[in-house]
Structure formats: C-alpha cells, structure tokens
N, C-alpha and C positions, 0 to 999 in steps of 0.2 A: 575606474569609476570616478566621475567628477568630484573634486574636493568638496564642493558645496553640498552634494548629496550626502557625503559622509558626515559632514558637520551637522547637517539637519538630522540625520539618523541618531547621532550621538546626543544631540539636544533632546530629541524625542525620548530616548531611552532614559536619560537622566530625569526627565519630567515624569516618567512613569514609575520612578522609585528605584531604579537600578543604581548600584554603586559603580564607581569606576573599575573596581576589580571585576564585577560582574560583566561590565562592558568588554573587558578583555576576554572573558570566557565566551561571550557571544561571538566575538570576532574569530575565536579559534574554532567554533563550530564549522564555519565554512572555509577557513584556511586549511583545516585538517581533512575535511570531507570524509571519504570512505575510511580513513584511518580511525575515526571515532567509533567506539563500541556500539553505539545506538544507530548507526547510519542506515542500514537496510536489512532485508531478510537474510541475505547471505552472511552478514556479520553475526547476526543472532544464531543462526544454525551452526556456524563454525565452532561455537563454544562447546558443542556436544559431539563433535567429530574428533576421534582420537586416532593418531597414527596415520599412516599412508592409506589413501583410498584407492582401491583397485579399479582398473579401467572398466571392469564388467560389473561393478557394484550397481545395485538398484538405488537410484537417488530420488527418493520421494520425501525429502525432508525440507525443501526450500520453496515449495509452491511454484516451481518452474513449469514450463510447458515443454514436454519432451519432443514435440513436433518441430520446435525451432522456428526460425523465420520462414515465411512463405517464399516460393520461387521468385515472385515479383520483388520482394524485399532484397533477396540475395542478388538479383540482377542490379537493383539500384545501388547496393553497396559496391558491386564490382565497377559500376560506371563512375562512382564518385571517389573511390579509394585513391586513384592516382592524383587527385587534387588535395590529398591530405596535408600537403605543405601549406595550405591556406586555411584560415579559420572558418570562413564562410564564402567560398568562391562563387556560389550561385544563389546566395540568400536561402540556404536550406531551411533554416528555422522559420523564415518568413513564409516559405512555401508550405511548410507543415501547418502553421497557424492558419493560413488562408484556406487550406483544404479542410482542416478540422472545423473552422468557423462555418463554412458552407454546409457541412454535414450536420452540425449541431444547431444551426439556426440562430447563431449569435454573430455580432459584429467582430471582426478580427481583433479589435482592441480589448475584447473581453477574454482573450486567450493569451497565455504566455507559455512558450516551450521551455522545457527543462530537461536535464539529463536524468530521466526517471521521475518518480513522484515523491521520493524521500526528500529530495532537495527542497521543493516548495513546502512540504509538510513541516520541515524544520524552520523554514523562513516564517511560516504562519505563526509558529510558537513564539519566535523572537519578536515578531511584529505586533502581536496582540496580547501576549501574556506578560506578566510582570510579577514582582514580589507580592503585589496585592490583587492580581488578577490571574486565577489559576487555569489549568488545563484539565478538562473533565472528559473521561473516556469510559468505555465499558470494560468489564473484567470477567472473562478473559477478552483481550483485544490486542491489536497491534501496538507495540510498546514504544516505537521510535519517538513519537511526539511527547509522551510522558517522560522519557529519559532525557530528551532535549530540555524540557521544562525544568526538571530537577537540576540539570547541569548548569543552566543559566540562573538558577535561584528562584524559579517560580514553583508554585504548588502543582502537584499532579494528583488528581483525585480519581480513584478507580471505583466505579459503581457496578455491582454484580448484574449480570444479564438476568432477564426475567426467566421464569420456568420454561417458557417456549424458546429460550435462547435469543430473543430479540432484545434490542436496547431498551432499558427502562428509562425512557426519556423524562418522565416526570421526576424520578429520583435524580437523574443527572442534572436537570435544571435546578432542583432544590439543593443539590450538594454544594454548590458555590454560588450564592446570590450575586457575586461580583466577578463571575468567571470571564476570562478573556476569550477562551476557545472551548466550544463543545464539539467533540470529535466523534463522528459516527462513520464506521466502515460498513458499507452495505453492498453486497453480502459481507458479513463479518469475517475477519481473520482473527482467530483460527477456526471458528465453528462452521463457517460457510452459510450461516443462517441469515434470514432476512428481517429487516425492520420495516414496518409499513410506511407507505407514503403519508398517511394521516399522522403518524408519529413524527415524521420529519417536518411536516407543516406545523405541528404543534410546537416543536422546538423553535421554529422561526417566529411564531407568534408570541412565545412566552419566555424566550431567553433573556438574560440580563441585558440592559441597555449598553450599547457600545461593544458587545461581544459579537462574535461571528460563529456560524455553524460551519465546521470543516467536514465536508461529506466526501469520504474517500471511496471512489468507485473503481478501485483497482480490479475488482472481480465482477463488476456489473455485467460484462459481456457474456458471462457464463449462464445467465438466467434470463428468462422472459417474464418473470413474475414481479420484477422490481422496476419501477419507473425512475428514470434518471432525474437528478435534481437540476439539470442544466436549464430547464424552463424557469426555475426559480431565480437562476442567475439572470436570465433574459428579462425577468420582471424586476430586476434591480434590488433583490432581497440581500440581506446580510449573510451571504453564503459564498464559500469558495468550494468548487468541486475539483477533485483530483482524479486524473486518469493516468494510466501507465500502459506502455507497450510490452511490459515484462511478462504478462500473464497470457491472455488468449492469443496475442500476436507472437508469442514465443521469442521475445527479444530481451530477456533479462540481462544478458551480458553486453548488450549494445547500448543500453541506457537512453531511453527516450520517454518523455512524459509531458503532461499538460496540466496547468492550473487554469481553471475557468472561473471568472468572477468579474464583478464590476471593476472598471478601470481604476477607480480610486482605491479599491482594496488591493488589487494587484500591484499598484504603485508602491504600497507600503512594504511589499516584499523585496523590492528591487535593491535596497542598500545592503542586504545580508548575503552577498556573494556575487561572483562574477557573472553567473547566469549563462555560462558557456555550454553549448550543446555540440557533441561530436557530429561531424557531417555524415559519417557512415550510419549511425543510429537514426539521425534525423531524416535522412533520405529514405532509409528503410521504412520508417514510420509512415512517411507520406505515401510511399508506394503501397503499403499494407492497407491504408485507409481506402484506397481506390479499388481494392478487390471486393466486389459486391457480395460474394458468397462466402468469404473467408470466415467471418464471425459465426454465422449460422452453422456452417459445416463443422467448425471446431467445437462449437457449443454442443452439437449432437454427439460428436465423438467422445467428448468429456462426459456427457450425461450417460451415455450407454455404458462406458467403462465403470463409472461411479455406481450405477445401478447394479451392475454385475457384482461389485464388491459388497454392496449393501445386502444383496441376496445371500452372499456367503456369510456375512456377519450375522444376519438374521438367523440363519440355520445353526450357527454356532452359539447363539444366545447372547451376543454382545450388544450392549447399548451404544448407540452412536448418534451424532447430531445429524439432523435432516438437512444436509448441505445442499446449496444451490450453486456452489462454486467448484473450484478444482482442489479443494481440501476439505477435510472433515475431521472430527475427533471421535475417538473410541475410548470407552471406559474399560481399562484393562484390569481393574479391580485389585491392583497392587501398585507399589511405587513406580511411577512412569519412567524414571531414569533407569530402573532395572530392565525394563522391557526395551527401551531404546538401545541400551548397551548389548543386550542379548541378541536383538535383531541385527545389530552391526556385525556381530560375530558370524551371522548367517549371510553377510555381505548385502544386507538390505538396510539402507539408511532411512530412518523415520524420525519423527519428532518435530518440533522440540517441546519441552514441557512448559506449562504455565503454573506457577505456584498455587494459584487459587483453585485449580483442579488437579490435585496431586496424583490422581490415579488415571488421568486421561492423557492420551497422546494424540498429536496431530499427524494425519497422513495426507500427503499430496497425491493427487491422481496422476499416475504415469500412463504409459502405454498399456495395452491389454497384456502383453507379454510380461511387462514389469509387475503389474498387479497380480498376475498368476504366480510369479515368484514370491511376491509379498504374501499371498495366501498360504503358500507352502511353508515359508519361514515362520509366519505368524502361528500357524497350527502347531509347528514344532516347538516354538518358544513357549506358547501358552499351555502346552501339554505338560 
C-alpha cells in the first residue's frame, strides 16, 4: 500500500481521538485477520465445539449452506486454480465487480470485492468509529463489528430487538447521538427476522451527522420480503451494503464478498488492510452470479426445509423466531449451553448462545436429512 495512504490514514485516526497505542491495535486487526477471535462466524462457533468432530456430525451451528458451491462455481475454480501462482492473472476481482455492478444497477466504482464480508465490516468500524463515535447494533445480533469496536477503543452499544424481533431503529439512533456506525443485519443474525424498509429509511433520515448506516445483507437472498438497500447506495445516501457468497451461494470456505457504497465511503476503507481476494473464491463468485435460477432455487429449498422444522417445533410446543433466513432461534426453556452440549453428545452441533437470550439457541438450516437427525436428537435431549 502506498506510504502516502498510510500516512493519511494515521493522521485521520489521530484527528478522531485515537491514541498511538490504539493505532497499533487497529493495524493488528488486519495484520492478524482470521486469527482474531471476532473475525467471523466460524471463529465464534468454534468456541463452543469441544473435542474432535466426527465426519458424520450434523453441522448446523455456523449458518453454512450444506449445498456448497454450484457446479458452475466448481468449474470456475477448476479453470483458475492452475493460475494460483499469480495474485490476479485475469483481473478476477475486476470481473466480479463488473458482473455485480451490472446486476445491482450501480457503477463499478460503487463496489469493492473482499474475501468475504467480515473484512469490510471491520474496516467500516475502523474508518467511522472512534473513542467518541460509537458502534450501535441490535441485541441479539452479529457481534463481529462490536468486538472490533471494543478492541480498537470505541464504544459498542447493544440495543434490544423489538417484541417482533425487528431492529428498534428509534432506540438505536437515540442510543448514541454521536454514533459513527449504526449496524443493521437484515435478515438479522441470529434470529432470521426482518426489519422493514421504512425503518431503514428512517435511520438514513435521522442518524447522527457524519455517521453511516452499515446494512449487512448476508442473508438477504433467502427472502423475497425484504428490499435491498442497494438503491439507497445508488442514490448516494450515507450507507454501505455488505454482501457475502458464504450463505445462499454455499462458499463459506472460499471467502468472497462485496462492499457496496459511494466511492468516497469505500475509499475510507482502503487503508485498513491489503484487500486481497483469492482467485478461486472470486472466480467462483462471478460464475455463481451468472446462474439465473441459483438463488430462487436455493431459496425454495431452504424455505421448505425450514417450514418442515417449524411444523415440528409447533407440534412440540416450542417458541421460535419467525425466520426468513437459513437460521432461527428456539427457546429451550433452560440454559442454552446445556442444550448445546447435550446435542453435541448426540453428534448434532447447534448453537451458539447469545447472553441476552440465555435460554435460546440458534439453529442453522441444513439438508432435510440433517434436520431429520436434528429433530430426533432434539426430542431426546429435551425429553
């Protein structure tokens, strides 16, 4: 990275109230990457997995897609893998951005490719939060941004979800009148529930001056009931939208994602890491976008399996969140860690817990066969 960019970033951080010690922590966020405990979903879930995992375990604890990459993505990986000795032999990241921009209706300069969406999430925190400008999120919600904020010395404020499990946007904006980032995951992780478009527009209209709305659309492809925020990006609003190929596209281990925002906002993210994208994941992402029926087909598969599990839980009398994604939460009416550990003994990995909901556990939607095994194990454990 050019020295001038690094110097400018350091001056910006100092002007926002960071100490030089905190600058070192910010640098370590991206130097260490996945080694940091708040990096991504896999790192969170690993904390609750004890011992060796058997090959036949049901893994419904990390919001992965068991269908994996589509055939077209696998073919793209096979074609490009032999060029792995080069960083970007065919401008793979540029092709991904070009393809995504055409599909989303924005100019290519409004999109940056990343190795997943956790990387740009953390960059947003470093770029827009500070000791005086906090990070505001829902509770329960995806914790990576909040833990990054705490690590670098910024406030992380958790605001309870509403009774319908949507984001309480009025309370979130009120929680920090000088917030740097207001984070909404829609559908939400871990509940899978939706926040209305009118609420998202309300945040844009009423958020603190100089802040941004970070709209995480990791699970957006699983629902037809939520409108994307990309049109707000195209209208040059103070918003960055995150997308990942880890969920509906089944590429969690291949690492590909996008940040979509105004060019001046995306430019603020650039100093906080190398921005390298692996050519295999990037090529697979581009190929996946070009498969017209991939998302609707996988959306239906997920919804059918999810509905089947919901019918089972209804008959058993358990309360659960009305999810629109590939994960949902169940109230097990006792300490959630007990149930997580008991299910692991049945070779079914579930979880993880959120402290604010101590009797609820999150379940990822697997294949029908995996969810049938879940139902058997769950009935045994809860009995």
